[in-house]
N, C-alpha and C positions, 0 to 999 in steps of 0.2 A: 719352620712350622710345617707340619705335614698336611696333606690335602683334606683329611677329615676335620682337623681342627680349623683350618681355613674356612671350610664350608660352614661349620657351626658358628664361627664368629662373623662371617660376612653375609650369611643367608643365601649364598649362591651354592647350588647343589654341586656335589662332586662330579656328576655327569656334565654339567655345564662348564665346570672348571677344566675338565679334560677336553671339552669342545673348544674352549678358548685356547688351550695349549695347541690343539691340532691346527687351529686357524692362525696361530702365531700372534694372537691378541695379548695373551698373558702367558708367557712361558716361565715356569719356575726357574729360579736362578741356580738351583742345585739339585742333586740327587743324593739320597742316603746310600749307605753301603749296600743295602738290599735293593736299590734301584727305585725307591719311592720318591715321588715329587716332593721337593722341599722349597717352600716359599719364603722369600726374605720380606722385610718390612716394605721395601720398595715395590716388590711384586704385589703385595696386598694393597698398597696405595693405588697401583695401576688397576687392580680389580675394581676398586671403588670408582675410579675414573670411568672405567668401561660401563659399570652399572648406572652411573649418573647420566652418561650420554645416552644410554639405551632408554632411560626414563623419559627422555625428550622425544622418543619415537624414532630414533635412528636405527637402521639395520646394523648388523655386526660389521658388514663391509664399510658402511659409512663411519662407524666408530673407529675402525682401523685406520681409515683415511684421515680422520680428524686427529688421531694421535700421532700419526707418522708422516703425513704429507704436509710440508711447510706451506704449500700453496692453498691449503684449506684454512681460511681464516674464521675465527669465531663469529664475526658479524655476518659474513657471507653464509655460513652454515645455518645460523639462527634465522636469517632472512629466508633461506630455502625452506626451513622447517615451518616457518609461519605460513608460507604460500601452500605447502603441501597439506598442512593441517586445515587451512581455510577451505581448500578443495575437498578434503575428506568430510569436513563438517557440512559443506554444501550438499555433497552427495548423501550424507546421512540424513540431513534435513529433508531432502527430496523423498528419500525412502520413508521417513517418518510420516510425512504428509500423505504419501500414497497409502500407507498402512492405516492412518487415521480415516482417510476417505473411504477405504474399504470397510472399516469398522463402523463408520457412521451410516453406511448404506445397509447395515445389518443383513448381509447375505445369509440365506438359509442353508445353502449347500455350496459345494465347490464350483458348481456351474455358475452360481451367482457371483462368486469371487472372480471367476474368469471373465464374466461379463463386465464387471466393474474395472478390472485390469484393462480390458479392451477399450472401454470408454476413456480411461485415463490416457492410454496411448494415443487415441484419436484426438483428444483435447489438447495434448501436448505435441502434436505433429508439427513438423517444421513448415507444413503447407497451410497457409491461412485459409484457403478455400476448403481444405479437408476439415479444419477445425470448425468452420462455419457450417458445413454440411452435416457434421456430427450433431449439431444443435437443431438445424432446420429440417433435416430429412430423417428424423427418428421414426421408426414404425409406430403406428397408432397403438397406444397401450403400453409402450416401452419408454417410460420417462427417464430422464437423467436425474439421479438423486440431487437434491438441492445443494447439499454440501459440496458435491463435485462441481456444480455450476458456479457456486460462490467462489470456490478456489480458482476456477478457470477465469472468472471475471477479474479477480485481483491480479492474475498473471498476464492477462491479455493486453498487448500493446497496440495491436491492429484495431483502429477505430470501427471498422465495419464488422469484424468478428466480435468485438466487444459489445457492439449494439445488439447483435443476435443473442449473445450470452445473457445480457441484461434483460432482454425481452423474455427469454425462457425462464430466467430466475424470477422475474416478476409474476410469472404464471405458475410458480411452484407453490408448495405448501408453507413457505416461510421458514423452513428449518435451516436455511442458510444464514440466518441472522447472526449466529455465533461467529461464523467465519468472517462476515462483513465487519462485525464489531472488532475482531482482531485486526482486520485490515485498517481500520481507523486509528489503531494504536501503533501501526508500523512506523519505523523510522524513515522508510522510503516514501517520499512525498507522492511519487507516482502511484503507489499502492493506495495511499489514503485518498487520492483523487478518484481512482477507479472505484473505491469502496463507496464514497459519497454519491457518485453518479448512479451506482447500482441501487443504493438505498432510496434515492430520489424517484426511481421508477417502480419501486415496490408499493403495494397498497398500504394504507394506514392500518388495516387489519392485520398485516403481517408483523407489526410491532417495531417498525424502524424509526418511529417519530422521536423516541427518546435518544436514539443514537444520533439522529440529525441535530437535535438540540445540543448535544454534547459537541458536535462538530463545529458549532458556531464559535467555539473557543480555540479552534485549531490555529497553529501559527501560520499556516499557509492561506493566503487570501483566496485562492481558487476554491479550496475546500470550504471555507467559510461562505463564500458567495453561493456555491451550489447548494449548500445546506439551507441558506436563507431562502433561495428560490423554491426549494422543495417544501419547506415549512410554510411559506406564503401560499403555495398552491393548496396546502392542507388547511388553510384558513387561520394560521397562527399570526395574529396581529402584532405579536411582540417583535417580529422581524421588520416592521415598517421602517424604523430608523436605518437598519442595515440596507434595505432595498433602496431607500432614498439616497443613502450614501453611495450605492453602486451607480446610480444615475449621475451623481455629482462627479464621481471618479471616472465615469465613462467605461466601466467594466461590466459587461453583460447588462448595459443600461436599457436596451430595448426589452429584454426579457424581464428585467426588474420593473419597468414601467407597466408591462402587461399584467404582471402579478399584482402590482399596486391597484391597477384598474379593477381586477377581480375582487380584491379585498374591499374595495370601496362600494361594493354592492350592499355592505353593511353601513348604515348611516353614521354610526359612531366612529367606525374606522375611517370613513371618508373625511370627517372633520380632522382626524389625527393626521391623515396623509396630506391634506391641503395645508394644514398648519406647518408641517415639516417642510413641505416644498417652499412655502412662502419664506420661512426662516432661512432656508438655503439660498433662495434668490437674493435675499438681503445680504447674506454673508458673502455672496459671490459677486458683489457689485462691480468689481474690477475685472471679472473674468467672463467675457461674453460667451465663450464656448460652453462653460458650465451652465449659464443661464439659458442658453438655447436648448440644451439637453433637458433641463427642468421644464422648459416651455413645452417641448415635445411630449414629455411625460404627462403633462396636464391633459393632453388630448385623449389619452387612454382612459381617463377617469369617466365613469358612466354618467349619463344624464347631463345635468347642468353643474355637476360637482366642481369642475375646474374652470368653468366659463367666466365666472366673475374675475378670477385672477388673470385669465387670458385677456379680458377686456382692459384691465388695468395695464397689462404688459403691452397692449397695442399702442399705448402712448408713452412707452418707455423712452428714457433719454438715449439709450443705445438704439440707433436706427435699425440695425440688423435684427435685434431682438424684437423691436416693434413690428417690423415687417413679417417676421416669422409668426408672431402671435396673431397678427391681422389675417394672415393667410389661413392659419388654423381655424380662426373664428369663422371665416368664410366657408370652410369645409364643413364645420359643425353645423352652421346655419343651413347649408344645403341638405345635410343629412336629416335634420329635424323637419325641414319643409317637405322633403321627399317622402 
């Protein structure tokens, strides 16, 4: 079969077929009397092999090695391709994120584009101090777009820098909520944790309450607890069982107790909290550590809300629990008399 016919049937251009010949990838088995390339059925099969391997992203040199070098195994080559492709996808995703950040900032001219690029470079610097200064030392009147801040928050692993970023984001106009919402859906639990912390520091007016409510169903306990604390600080009484459960578990129990105390400023919620604590005290009859944490939580409740329960606990069968409750009653009595 001559080269023109091969090109029509294979979809590979005559120019590429000549290139394959020059590289030694696919050399026609014969020549006509006039010197034209003549391909056999085996040659055509090799052409399809070459094209199939190229479709996986291999260079022509890699294709040649795969077909000729016995040391190149299919499993090894495919493994290499997976790693190369993952690296390329990561780079492409970083570029896409950068372009979206520039687009979200709506620059009016090329100077604005260059400014956003400069901010991106500073926020992704390998120096933690430089990233922090980018946020804290911005000139007056030159804010960082909220979408850039939100993206930086989700990527920041340094706790000090992350705190600065969250502080700046909380003082922005709330346009970073879309990025934080995407962060809550990320497979990476670290990103979800950073997203919920950022949402917790935003104001209710910025619109993150609904996202925090959704985070209560997150499979990660840390995300759920941070969401519950944030919602409790916003007066959402529905998280009372979660907060009491945190005290029982000993996870963020001090913060949970403080939030429960604030919620108890509402009389109806105070009854709900005390009932939940009493129920947990009864359920933990054989676990003094849990009962002590619950006793400590009662001290955070305002006024006389938890004192009746504390007086009862001062006569508890568990001597340690009774001593702790008595000590707290003494402290509360001093406060009220003072």
